Gaussian input, Z-matrix of N, CA and C with variables (Angstrom, degrees):
# hf/3-21g

backbone

0 1
 N
 C     1     B1
 C     2     B2     1     A1
 N     3     B3     2     A2     1     D1
 C     4     B4     3     A3     2     D2
 C     5     B5     4     A4     3     D3
 N     6     B6     5     A5     4     D4
 C     7     B7     6     A6     5     D5
 C     8     B8     7     A7     6     D6
 N     9     B9     8     A8     7     D7
 C    10    B10     9     A9     8     D8
 C    11    B11    10    A10     9     D9
 N    12    B12    11    A11    10    D10
 C    13    B13    12    A12    11    D11
 C    14    B14    13    A13    12    D12
 N    15    B15    14    A14    13    D13
 C    16    B16    15    A15    14    D14
 C    17    B17    16    A16    15    D15
 N    18    B18    17    A17    16    D16
 C    19    B19    18    A18    17    D17
 C    20    B20    19    A19    18    D18
 N    21    B21    20    A20    19    D19
 C    22    B22    21    A21    20    D20
 C    23    B23    22    A22    21    D21
 N    24    B24    23    A23    22    D22
 C    25    B25    24    A24    23    D23
 C    26    B26    25    A25    24    D24
 N    27    B27    26    A26    25    D25
 C    28    B28    27    A27    26    D26
 C    29    B29    28    A28    27    D27
 N    30    B30    29    A29    28    D28
 C    31    B31    30    A30    29    D29
 C    32    B32    31    A31    30    D30
 N    33    B33    32    A32    31    D31
 C    34    B34    33    A33    32    D32
 C    35    B35    34    A34    33    D33
 N    36    B36    35    A35    34    D34
 C    37    B37    36    A36    35    D35
 C    38    B38    37    A37    36    D36
 N    39    B39    38    A38    37    D37
 C    40    B40    39    A39    38    D38
 C    41    B41    40    A40    39    D39
 N    42    B42    41    A41    40    D40
 C    43    B43    42    A42    41    D41
 C    44    B44    43    A43    42    D42
 N    45    B45    44    A44    43    D43
 C    46    B46    45    A45    44    D44
 C    47    B47    46    A46    45    D45
 N    48    B48    47    A47    46    D46
 C    49    B49    48    A48    47    D47
 C    50    B50    49    A49    48    D48
 N    51    B51    50    A50    49    D49
 C    52    B52    51    A51    50    D50
 C    53    B53    52    A52    51    D51
 N    54    B54    53    A53    52    D52
 C    55    B55    54    A54    53    D53
 C    56    B56    55    A55    54    D54
 N    57    B57    56    A56    55    D55
 C    58    B58    57    A57    56    D56
 C    59    B59    58    A58    57    D57
 N    60    B60    59    A59    58    D58
 C    61    B61    60    A60    59    D59
 C    62    B62    61    A61    60    D60
 N    63    B63    62    A62    61    D61
 C    64    B64    63    A63    62    D62
 C    65    B65    64    A64    63    D63
 N    66    B66    65    A65    64    D64
 C    67    B67    66    A66    65    D65
 C    68    B68    67    A67    66    D66
 N    69    B69    68    A68    67    D67
 C    70    B70    69    A69    68    D68
 C    71    B71    70    A70    69    D69
 N    72    B72    71    A71    70    D70
 C    73    B73    72    A72    71    D71
 C    74    B74    73    A73    72    D72
 N    75    B75    74    A74    73    D73
 C    76    B76    75    A75    74    D74
 C    77    B77    76    A76    75    D75
 N    78    B78    77    A77    76    D76
 C    79    B79    78    A78    77    D77
 C    80    B80    79    A79    78    D78
 N    81    B81    80    A80    79    D79
 C    82    B82    81    A81    80    D80
 C    83    B83    82    A82    81    D81
 N    84    B84    83    A83    82    D82
 C    85    B85    84    A84    83    D83
 C    86    B86    85    A85    84    D84
 N    87    B87    86    A86    85    D85
 C    88    B88    87    A87    86    D86
 C    89    B89    88    A88    87    D87
 N    90    B90    89    A89    88    D88
 C    91    B91    90    A90    89    D89
 C    92    B92    91    A91    90    D90
 N    93    B93    92    A92    91    D91
 C    94    B94    93    A93    92    D92
 C    95    B95    94    A94    93    D93
 N    96    B96    95    A95    94    D94
 C    97    B97    96    A96    95    D95
 C    98    B98    97    A97    96    D96
 N    99    B99    98    A98    97    D97
 C   100   B100    99    A99    98    D98
 C   101   B101   100   A100    99    D99
 N   102   B102   101   A101   100   D100
 C   103   B103   102   A102   101   D101
 C   104   B104   103   A103   102   D102
 N   105   B105   104   A104   103   D103
 C   106   B106   105   A105   104   D104
 C   107   B107   106   A106   105   D105
 N   108   B108   107   A107   106   D106
 C   109   B109   108   A108   107   D107
 C   110   B110   109   A109   108   D108
 N   111   B111   110   A110   109   D109
 C   112   B112   111   A111   110   D110
 C   113   B113   112   A112   111   D111
 N   114   B114   113   A113   112   D112
 C   115   B115   114   A114   113   D113
 C   116   B116   115   A115   114   D114
 N   117   B117   116   A116   115   D115
 C   118   B118   117   A117   116   D116
 C   119   B119   118   A118   117   D117
 N   120   B120   119   A119   118   D118
 C   121   B121   120   A120   119   D119
 C   122   B122   121   A121   120   D120
 N   123   B123   122   A122   121   D121
 C   124   B124   123   A123   122   D122
 C   125   B125   124   A124   123   D123
 N   126   B126   125   A125   124   D124
 C   127   B127   126   A126   125   D125
 C   128   B128   127   A127   126   D126
 N   129   B129   128   A128   127   D127
 C   130   B130   129   A129   128   D128
 C   131   B131   130   A130   129   D129
 N   132   B132   131   A131   130   D130
 C   133   B133   132   A132   131   D131
 C   134   B134   133   A133   132   D132
 N   135   B135   134   A134   133   D133
 C   136   B136   135   A135   134   D134
 C   137   B137   136   A136   135   D135
 N   138   B138   137   A137   136   D136
 C   139   B139   138   A138   137   D137
 C   140   B140   139   A139   138   D138
 N   141   B141   140   A140   139   D139
 C   142   B142   141   A141   140   D140
 C   143   B143   142   A142   141   D141
 N   144   B144   143   A143   142   D142
 C   145   B145   144   A144   143   D143
 C   146   B146   145   A145   144   D144
 N   147   B147   146   A146   145   D145
 C   148   B148   147   A147   146   D146
 C   149   B149   148   A148   147   D147
 N   150   B150   149   A149   148   D148
 C   151   B151   150   A150   149   D149
 C   152   B152   151   A151   150   D150
 N   153   B153   152   A152   151   D151
 C   154   B154   153   A153   152   D152
 C   155   B155   154   A154   153   D153
 N   156   B156   155   A155   154   D154
 C   157   B157   156   A156   155   D155
 C   158   B158   157   A157   156   D156
 N   159   B159   158   A158   157   D157
 C   160   B160   159   A159   158   D158
 C   161   B161   160   A160   159   D159
 N   162   B162   161   A161   160   D160
 C   163   B163   162   A162   161   D161
 C   164   B164   163   A163   162   D162
 N   165   B165   164   A164   163   D163
 C   166   B166   165   A165   164   D164
 C   167   B167   166   A166   165   D165
 N   168   B168   167   A167   166   D166
 C   169   B169   168   A168   167   D167
 C   170   B170   169   A169   168   D168
 N   171   B171   170   A170   169   D169
 C   172   B172   171   A171   170   D170
 C   173   B173   172   A172   171   D171
 N   174   B174   173   A173   172   D172
 C   175   B175   174   A174   173   D173
 C   176   B176   175   A175   174   D174
 N   177   B177   176   A176   175   D175
 C   178   B178   177   A177   176   D176
 C   179   B179   178   A178   177   D177
 N   180   B180   179   A179   178   D178
 C   181   B181   180   A180   179   D179
 C   182   B182   181   A181   180   D180
 N   183   B183   182   A182   181   D181
 C   184   B184   183   A183   182   D182
 C   185   B185   184   A184   183   D183
 N   186   B186   185   A185   184   D184
 C   187   B187   186   A186   185   D185
 C   188   B188   187   A187   186   D186
 N   189   B189   188   A188   187   D187
 C   190   B190   189   A189   188   D188
 C   191   B191   190   A190   189   D189
 N   192   B192   191   A191   190   D190
 C   193   B193   192   A192   191   D191
 C   194   B194   193   A193   192   D192
 N   195   B195   194   A194   193   D193
 C   196   B196   195   A195   194   D194
 C   197   B197   196   A196   195   D195
 N   198   B198   197   A197   196   D196
 C   199   B199   198   A198   197   D197
 C   200   B200   199   A199   198   D198
 N   201   B201   200   A200   199   D199
 C   202   B202   201   A201   200   D200
 C   203   B203   202   A202   201   D201
 N   204   B204   203   A203   202   D202
 C   205   B205   204   A204   203   D203
 C   206   B206   205   A205   204   D204
 N   207   B207   206   A206   205   D205
 C   208   B208   207   A207   206   D206
 C   209   B209   208   A208   207   D207
 N   210   B210   209   A209   208   D208
 C   211   B211   210   A210   209   D209
 C   212   B212   211   A211   210   D210
 N   213   B213   212   A212   211   D211
 C   214   B214   213   A213   212   D212
 C   215   B215   214   A214   213   D213
 N   216   B216   215   A215   214   D214
 C   217   B217   216   A216   215   D215
 C   218   B218   217   A217   216   D216
 N   219   B219   218   A218   217   D217
 C   220   B220   219   A219   218   D218
 C   221   B221   220   A220   219   D219
 N   222   B222   221   A221   220   D220
 C   223   B223   222   A222   221   D221
 C   224   B224   223   A223   222   D222
 N   225   B225   224   A224   223   D223
 C   226   B226   225   A225   224   D224
 C   227   B227   226   A226   225   D225

   B1=1.4511
   B2=1.5337
   B3=1.3386
   B4=1.4634
   B5=1.5327
   B6=1.3090
   B7=1.4663
   B8=1.5310
   B9=1.3224
   B10=1.4601
   B11=1.5336
   B12=1.3233
   B13=1.4674
   B14=1.5247
   B15=1.3103
   B16=1.4617
   B17=1.5228
   B18=1.3150
   B19=1.4602
   B20=1.5260
   B21=1.3260
   B22=1.4698
   B23=1.5269
   B24=1.3286
   B25=1.4649
   B26=1.5203
   B27=1.3251
   B28=1.4656
   B29=1.5249
   B30=1.3243
   B31=1.4650
   B32=1.5234
   B33=1.3259
   B34=1.4756
   B35=1.5313
   B36=1.3243
   B37=1.4691
   B38=1.5295
   B39=1.3117
   B40=1.4694
   B41=1.5265
   B42=1.3415
   B43=1.4678
   B44=1.5220
   B45=1.3228
   B46=1.4545
   B47=1.5163
   B48=1.3218
   B49=1.4645
   B50=1.5248
   B51=1.3079
   B52=1.4661
   B53=1.5239
   B54=1.3272
   B55=1.4680
   B56=1.5267
   B57=1.3273
   B58=1.4709
   B59=1.5270
   B60=1.3174
   B61=1.4643
   B62=1.5265
   B63=1.3133
   B64=1.4637
   B65=1.5370
   B66=1.3332
   B67=1.4649
   B68=1.5316
   B69=1.3323
   B70=1.4678
   B71=1.5293
   B72=1.3185
   B73=1.4651
   B74=1.5243
   B75=1.3377
   B76=1.4706
   B77=1.5282
   B78=1.3500
   B79=1.4671
   B80=1.5232
   B81=1.3268
   B82=1.4616
   B83=1.5295
   B84=1.3245
   B85=1.4620
   B86=1.5172
   B87=1.3239
   B88=1.4607
   B89=1.5214
   B90=1.3160
   B91=1.4626
   B92=1.5300
   B93=1.3144
   B94=1.4686
   B95=1.5311
   B96=1.3368
   B97=1.4650
   B98=1.5208
   B99=1.3297
   B100=1.4691
   B101=1.5322
   B102=1.3211
   B103=1.4723
   B104=1.5252
   B105=1.3320
   B106=1.4620
   B107=1.5164
   B108=1.3221
   B109=1.4605
   B110=1.5230
   B111=1.3160
   B112=1.4627
   B113=1.5234
   B114=1.3314
   B115=1.4658
   B116=1.5253
   B117=1.3369
   B118=1.4607
   B119=1.5298
   B120=1.3267
   B121=1.4551
   B122=1.5119
   B123=1.3277
   B124=1.4637
   B125=1.5274
   B126=1.3163
   B127=1.4555
   B128=1.5213
   B129=1.3186
   B130=1.4624
   B131=1.5241
   B132=1.3351
   B133=1.4658
   B134=1.5289
   B135=1.3138
   B136=1.4680
   B137=1.5259
   B138=1.3339
   B139=1.4633
   B140=1.5307
   B141=1.3399
   B142=1.4641
   B143=1.5231
   B144=1.3197
   B145=1.4635
   B146=1.5289
   B147=1.3307
   B148=1.4623
   B149=1.5255
   B150=1.3293
   B151=1.4644
   B152=1.5291
   B153=1.3240
   B154=1.4662
   B155=1.5306
   B156=1.3261
   B157=1.4651
   B158=1.5292
   B159=1.3269
   B160=1.4607
   B161=1.5290
   B162=1.3211
   B163=1.4643
   B164=1.5273
   B165=1.3257
   B166=1.4675
   B167=1.5267
   B168=1.3401
   B169=1.4591
   B170=1.5316
   B171=1.3349
   B172=1.4580
   B173=1.5154
   B174=1.3331
   B175=1.4616
   B176=1.5270
   B177=1.3222
   B178=1.4620
   B179=1.5234
   B180=1.3308
   B181=1.4566
   B182=1.5230
   B183=1.3230
   B184=1.4623
   B185=1.5242
   B186=1.3177
   B187=1.4613
   B188=1.5319
   B189=1.3444
   B190=1.4632
   B191=1.5309
   B192=1.3345
   B193=1.4662
   B194=1.5192
   B195=1.3131
   B196=1.4702
   B197=1.5164
   B198=1.3269
   B199=1.4638
   B200=1.5310
   B201=1.3248
   B202=1.4670
   B203=1.5291
   B204=1.3225
   B205=1.4637
   B206=1.5275
   B207=1.3154
   B208=1.4650
   B209=1.5245
   B210=1.2951
   B211=1.4478
   B212=1.5156
   B213=1.3050
   B214=1.4657
   B215=1.5135
   B216=1.3207
   B217=1.4523
   B218=1.5240
   B219=1.3223
   B220=1.4616
   B221=1.5175
   B222=1.3246
   B223=1.4604
   B224=1.5197
   B225=1.3449
   B226=1.4645
   B227=1.5060
   A1=108.28
   A2=115.84
   A3=119.08
   A4=110.65
   A5=115.51
   A6=121.53
   A7=111.97
   A8=116.97
   A9=121.15
   A10=110.70
   A11=116.55
   A12=120.60
   A13=110.88
   A14=116.82
   A15=120.69
   A16=110.56
   A17=116.55
   A18=120.99
   A19=110.59
   A20=117.18
   A21=120.84
   A22=110.91
   A23=116.55
   A24=120.20
   A25=111.46
   A26=117.48
   A27=120.87
   A28=110.92
   A29=115.93
   A30=120.32
   A31=110.14
   A32=117.66
   A33=121.12
   A34=110.93
   A35=116.82
   A36=120.28
   A37=110.41
   A38=115.77
   A39=120.67
   A40=109.83
   A41=117.15
   A42=120.40
   A43=111.11
   A44=116.90
   A45=120.83
   A46=112.13
   A47=116.13
   A48=120.72
   A49=110.78
   A50=117.00
   A51=121.94
   A52=111.10
   A53=117.13
   A54=120.45
   A55=112.01
   A56=116.67
   A57=120.89
   A58=112.50
   A59=117.45
   A60=120.42
   A61=110.85
   A62=114.83
   A63=121.00
   A64=108.37
   A65=117.24
   A66=119.37
   A67=112.29
   A68=117.56
   A69=120.48
   A70=111.04
   A71=116.45
   A72=119.64
   A73=110.65
   A74=117.45
   A75=120.37
   A76=110.20
   A77=116.94
   A78=120.55
   A79=110.63
   A80=117.06
   A81=120.94
   A82=110.08
   A83=116.31
   A84=120.48
   A85=111.87
   A86=116.83
   A87=121.33
   A88=110.52
   A89=116.70
   A90=120.44
   A91=110.33
   A92=116.54
   A93=120.64
   A94=111.24
   A95=116.82
   A96=120.57
   A97=109.95
   A98=116.69
   A99=121.27
   A100=110.52
   A101=116.94
   A102=121.34
   A103=110.47
   A104=116.34
   A105=120.45
   A106=112.44
   A107=117.10
   A108=120.63
   A109=111.18
   A110=116.23
   A111=120.27
   A112=110.51
   A113=117.07
   A114=120.69
   A115=111.69
   A116=116.54
   A117=120.80
   A118=111.87
   A119=117.00
   A120=120.97
   A121=115.13
   A122=117.81
   A123=121.10
   A124=108.97
   A125=116.34
   A126=121.62
   A127=107.21
   A128=116.77
   A129=122.23
   A130=108.63
   A131=115.82
   A132=121.19
   A133=109.97
   A134=116.33
   A135=121.00
   A136=110.14
   A137=117.05
   A138=120.92
   A139=110.58
   A140=116.47
   A141=120.87
   A142=110.36
   A143=115.59
   A144=121.03
   A145=111.07
   A146=116.01
   A147=121.06
   A148=110.86
   A149=116.59
   A150=121.08
   A151=110.29
   A152=117.24
   A153=120.20
   A154=111.17
   A155=116.92
   A156=120.28
   A157=111.62
   A158=117.06
   A159=120.11
   A160=110.80
   A161=116.45
   A162=119.90
   A163=109.56
   A164=116.81
   A165=121.01
   A166=110.94
   A167=116.92
   A168=121.35
   A169=112.61
   A170=116.63
   A171=120.06
   A172=114.33
   A173=116.77
   A174=120.72
   A175=112.28
   A176=117.35
   A177=122.54
   A178=109.96
   A179=115.03
   A180=120.61
   A181=109.73
   A182=114.62
   A183=120.67
   A184=112.22
   A185=117.56
   A186=118.80
   A187=111.91
   A188=117.09
   A189=120.08
   A190=110.44
   A191=116.52
   A192=119.94
   A193=110.69
   A194=116.33
   A195=119.86
   A196=109.45
   A197=117.02
   A198=120.04
   A199=111.63
   A200=116.86
   A201=121.20
   A202=111.68
   A203=116.38
   A204=119.80
   A205=114.15
   A206=118.27
   A207=122.19
   A208=112.26
   A209=115.51
   A210=121.61
   A211=116.14
   A212=118.36
   A213=120.34
   A214=112.99
   A215=117.83
   A216=120.58
   A217=111.72
   A218=117.51
   A219=118.57
   A220=113.09
   A221=116.78
   A222=119.15
   A223=112.41
   A224=116.73
   A225=118.75
   A226=110.26
   D1=127.69
   D2=-179.63
   D3=-86.48
   D4=176.41
   D5=-176.25
   D6=-61.67
   D7=-37.68
   D8=179.51
   D9=-64.17
   D10=-42.78
   D11=178.20
   D12=-64.70
   D13=-38.83
   D14=178.61
   D15=-63.48
   D16=-42.68
   D17=178.63
   D18=-62.69
   D19=-44.38
   D20=177.88
   D21=-58.96
   D22=-43.49
   D23=179.25
   D24=-62.84
   D25=-40.77
   D26=178.49
   D27=-64.47
   D28=-41.41
   D29=178.91
   D30=-63.20
   D31=-41.05
   D32=178.65
   D33=-62.86
   D34=-39.26
   D35=177.89
   D36=-62.51
   D37=-45.05
   D38=179.81
   D39=-65.27
   D40=-41.37
   D41=177.11
   D42=-56.49
   D43=-39.99
   D44=178.76
   D45=-61.77
   D46=-37.88
   D47=177.74
   D48=-71.17
   D49=-40.27
   D50=-177.79
   D51=-65.60
   D52=-34.19
   D53=-179.93
   D54=-55.96
   D55=-29.18
   D56=-178.68
   D57=-83.68
   D58=-6.90
   D59=-178.25
   D60=-68.96
   D61=147.59
   D62=173.36
   D63=-73.23
   D64=160.94
   D65=176.74
   D66=-56.14
   D67=-37.28
   D68=179.48
   D69=-65.25
   D70=-41.02
   D71=-179.95
   D72=-67.99
   D73=-35.50
   D74=176.42
   D75=-63.62
   D76=-41.54
   D77=178.23
   D78=-62.85
   D79=-40.25
   D80=177.94
   D81=-64.52
   D82=-40.33
   D83=178.00
   D84=-62.61
   D85=-43.18
   D86=178.61
   D87=-64.56
   D88=-39.25
   D89=177.63
   D90=-60.94
   D91=-43.49
   D92=179.33
   D93=-65.99
   D94=-39.59
   D95=177.47
   D96=-63.34
   D97=-46.17
   D98=-179.66
   D99=-59.09
   D100=-46.15
   D101=179.70
   D102=-61.57
   D103=-44.52
   D104=179.51
   D105=-61.65
   D106=-42.53
   D107=178.61
   D108=-63.23
   D109=-45.39
   D110=179.71
   D111=-62.53
   D112=-41.05
   D113=177.98
   D114=-62.50
   D115=-28.01
   D116=178.43
   D117=-85.50
   D118=1.78
   D119=176.96
   D120=90.65
   D121=12.48
   D122=179.47
   D123=-82.91
   D124=129.08
   D125=173.80
   D126=-84.48
   D127=124.99
   D128=-178.45
   D129=-86.75
   D130=115.09
   D131=179.44
   D132=-85.20
   D133=172.69
   D134=176.64
   D135=-61.86
   D136=-37.99
   D137=177.74
   D138=-65.58
   D139=-40.57
   D140=176.79
   D141=-60.73
   D142=-44.50
   D143=179.11
   D144=-59.49
   D145=-42.73
   D146=178.42
   D147=-60.47
   D148=-44.88
   D149=-179.98
   D150=-63.79
   D151=-42.87
   D152=178.56
   D153=-63.09
   D154=-41.48
   D155=179.44
   D156=-67.43
   D157=-37.06
   D158=177.22
   D159=-67.46
   D160=-35.68
   D161=175.28
   D162=-65.03
   D163=-44.16
   D164=179.30
   D165=-60.98
   D166=-33.29
   D167=-179.65
   D168=-81.95
   D169=-3.02
   D170=179.41
   D171=84.00
   D172=11.43
   D173=-178.69
   D174=-85.46
   D175=-20.98
   D176=-179.62
   D177=-125.18
   D178=159.53
   D179=177.92
   D180=-105.91
   D181=172.37
   D182=-177.87
   D183=-57.99
   D184=-38.12
   D185=-179.22
   D186=-63.46
   D187=-27.74
   D188=174.40
   D189=-64.70
   D190=-39.15
   D191=177.50
   D192=-67.69
   D193=-40.16
   D194=178.65
   D195=-59.01
   D196=-44.87
   D197=179.57
   D198=-63.99
   D199=-38.95
   D200=-179.03
   D201=-64.12
   D202=-40.26
   D203=-171.45
   D204=-110.85
   D205=3.10
   D206=-175.52
   D207=-49.56
   D208=123.75
   D209=174.30
   D210=80.30
   D211=-15.34
   D212=-175.98
   D213=-75.41
   D214=-32.27
   D215=-175.90
   D216=-69.01
   D217=-26.55
   D218=-175.46
   D219=-117.05
   D220=4.16
   D221=-179.04
   D222=-103.79
   D223=-2.27
   D224=-178.41
   D225=-97.52

C-alpha cells in the first residue's frame, strides 16, 4: 500500500466517525476548518463556502473537502 492509499484509508476512517456527529458538531467542525484555512493564508471563495456548508449539512464527506482545498493551505 502506497502513501496515497494510506491517506485515503485514514480519511475513510475519519469520515466514519464524522457521520455520527450531530449537526451542531458538524457546524463546529466546519468553523474550525474555516479558521484553520484562513490562518494558513487561504482566501475562502464563494465556492469554498458552499462546499464547507454542504459538508456541515452532511451532503459531502471529508475527502470532498480535501479535494477542494488540497495544497492551498501550504502553498500560499
